[in-house]
Phi, psi and omega in degrees: 000148192274151186282130182298339178272010181294131184273159177299335183285340184285152182285148182242133177246148168300117181293348182267313184258347185074004178289148176284133178264127171282090184307315183299308178297324173302311172304317180296319177301307185300315177300324176292323175290331180288320176296320180293330183268359178075016185274141179294143175277322177237175183101174186307317192251015184284171186291321181299318184288326180292317181292322183291318183293316180300315183291320178295312182297322178297317181297315180300317177294324181280334174289334182279348181260000000 
């Protein structure tokens, strides 16, 4: 499991391929897709709100197993 003190500058690797993940590139790709689809980034129905909710739900489910 990942250490909670990991900083944003530390490398993150894909658990399947072992390749280093380009976090900034991944974020830019996601934001480009959001803009193309006309989805709001913030607000009640925004991507950030949905992502946060999904991350919290996944964490709670993982802690329960």
